[in-house]
C-alpha positions in Angstrom: -77.9 95.8 28.2 -74.8 93.9 27.3 -76.9 91.2 25.6 -78.6 93.9 23.5 -75.2 95.5 22.4 -73.8 92.1 21.4 -77.0 91.3 19.5 -76.9 94.7 17.7 -73.2 94.2 16.8 -73.9 90.7 15.4 -76.8 92.1 13.4 -74.6 94.8 11.9 -72.0 92.1 11.1 -74.5 89.9 9.3 -76.0 92.8 7.4 -72.5 93.6 6.2 -71.9 90.0 5.2 -75.2 89.8 3.3 -74.4 93.2 1.5 -71.0 92.0 0.6 -72.4 88.8 -0.9 -75.0 90.7 -2.9 -72.4 93.2 -4.1 -69.9 90.5 -5.0 -72.5 88.7 -7.1 -73.4 91.9 -9.0 -69.8 92.7 -9.8 -68.5 89.1 -10.2 -68.0 89.4 -13.9 -65.8 92.5 -13.6 -63.7 90.9 -10.9 -63.1 87.7 -13.0 -62.0 89.8 -15.9 -59.4 91.5 -13.6 -61.0 94.9 -14.1 -61.3 95.5 -10.3 -57.7 94.5 -9.6 -55.0 97.0 -9.1 -52.2 94.7 -8.0 -50.4 92.5 -10.5 -50.1 89.6 -8.1 -53.9 89.4 -7.6 -54.6 88.4 -11.3 -53.4 85.3 -13.0 -52.1 85.3 -16.6 -55.5 84.6 -18.0 -57.1 87.6 -16.2 -59.0 85.7 -13.5 -58.6 86.3 -9.8 -56.0 84.2 -8.0 -57.2 81.8 -5.3 -55.7 82.8 -1.9 -55.9 80.9 1.4 -58.9 82.0 3.5 -59.3 82.0 7.3 -60.7 78.8 8.8 -64.5 78.6 9.1 -64.8 78.8 12.8 -68.5 79.8 13.0 -70.9 77.2 11.6 -74.3 78.1 10.2 -75.9 76.2 13.1 -74.3 78.7 15.5 -75.9 81.7 13.9 -79.5 82.6 14.8 -81.2 85.5 13.0 -84.4 86.9 14.6 -86.6 89.9 13.7 -85.0 92.1 16.3 -81.5 90.6 16.8 -78.8 88.2 15.7 -77.1 85.8 18.1 -73.9 84.0 17.3 -73.0 81.2 19.7 -69.3 81.3 20.3 -67.5 80.0 23.4 -65.2 82.4 25.1 -65.3 85.3 22.6 -63.2 88.4 23.0 -64.1 91.8 21.6 -61.6 94.2 20.0 -61.1 97.4 18.0 -58.2 98.4 15.9 -55.5 101.1 15.5 -55.5 102.7 12.1 -52.1 101.5 10.9 -53.3 100.7 7.3 -51.3 97.4 7.3 -54.5 95.3 6.9 -56.4 97.6 4.5 -59.0 97.1 3.2 -60.0 94.1 5.4 -59.4 95.8 8.7 -59.5 99.6 9.0 -60.3 102.4 11.4 -63.8 101.8 12.8 -63.8 98.0 12.3 -64.6 95.8 15.3 -63.8 92.1 15.7 -64.5 89.0 17.6 -61.5 86.8 18.5 -61.0 83.5 20.3 -57.9 82.1 21.9 -56.4 79.2 19.9 -55.6 76.2 22.0 -52.7 74.8 20.0 -50.8 75.4 16.7 -53.1 72.9 15.1 -55.9 75.5 15.6 -54.2 77.9 13.1 -53.8 77.7 9.4 -52.4 79.8 6.5 -55.0 82.5 5.8 -56.0 83.1 9.4 -55.8 86.6 10.9 -54.2 86.5 14.3 -53.2 89.0 17.1 -49.7 88.5 18.3 -46.9 90.0 20.3 -43.8 90.7 18.2 -40.2 90.7 19.6 -39.6 93.5 17.0 -42.4 95.9 17.9 -44.3 97.1 20.9 -48.0 96.3 21.3 -50.2 93.7 19.6 -50.0 93.2 15.9 -52.9 91.9 13.8 -51.7 90.2 10.6 -52.5 87.3 8.4 -50.6 83.9 8.5 -48.9 83.5 5.1 -46.8 80.4 6.0 -46.7 77.7 8.6 -43.8 75.4 9.2 -41.7 73.5 11.7 -38.0 73.7 12.6 -35.9 72.5 15.5 -37.9 74.8 17.9 -41.3 73.5 16.8 -44.1 75.1 14.9 -43.6 78.7 13.5 -45.7 81.1 11.5 -44.8 83.8 9.0 -47.1 86.7 9.1 -47.8 89.7 6.9 -50.2 92.6 6.8 -52.4 92.4 3.7 -51.4 95.9 2.7 -47.7 95.5 3.5 -45.2 94.6 0.8 -43.0 92.3 2.9 -43.7 89.7 5.7 -43.2 90.6 9.3 -39.6 90.0 10.5 -38.7 86.7 12.1 -40.6 83.6 12.8 -43.6 83.9 15.1 -44.1 81.1 17.7 -47.4 79.9 19.0 -46.6 81.3 22.4 -46.6 84.8 20.9 -50.1 84.4 19.3 -52.8 85.6 21.6 -56.0 85.4 19.5 -57.4 84.4 16.2 -60.1 86.5 14.4 -63.4 84.8 13.9 -65.5 87.8 12.8 -65.0 91.4 11.6 -67.8 93.8 12.0 -67.9 97.0 10.1 
């Protein structure tokens, strides 16, 4: 039963991914002209979309197997999660989205653009936000995080010990 549910979830994820790629290709011209943009910082001075850091590619094509009745993604030690509707990561993560995470082994496993789950010293619970900066100081590696829909970064530097998981897939 568990294998069936995971296969179904993976199938839904891949169908969403394919639909997104088709939709993106159809409307690529409008996006490049800046017609789809509603935030000034998302468009360069010549009207084209601005390149932003993306999450690391942690699932290779060779790990994805699509069959007539299921999809299997081979990932070591995956963890499943759902999200609270805080709107901080809209439109990437919203109510009803599901995700697959893995536990990073070291700070080198994380890069700017990755979406991580971490424990903040300024808030209760687990926060899911994007890494927007990575640096080092006298205490070691730190990360600056921000919700995609938030106007300002999260308070303080986040240390690797606070980061619990890194997103490898979002399933809608």
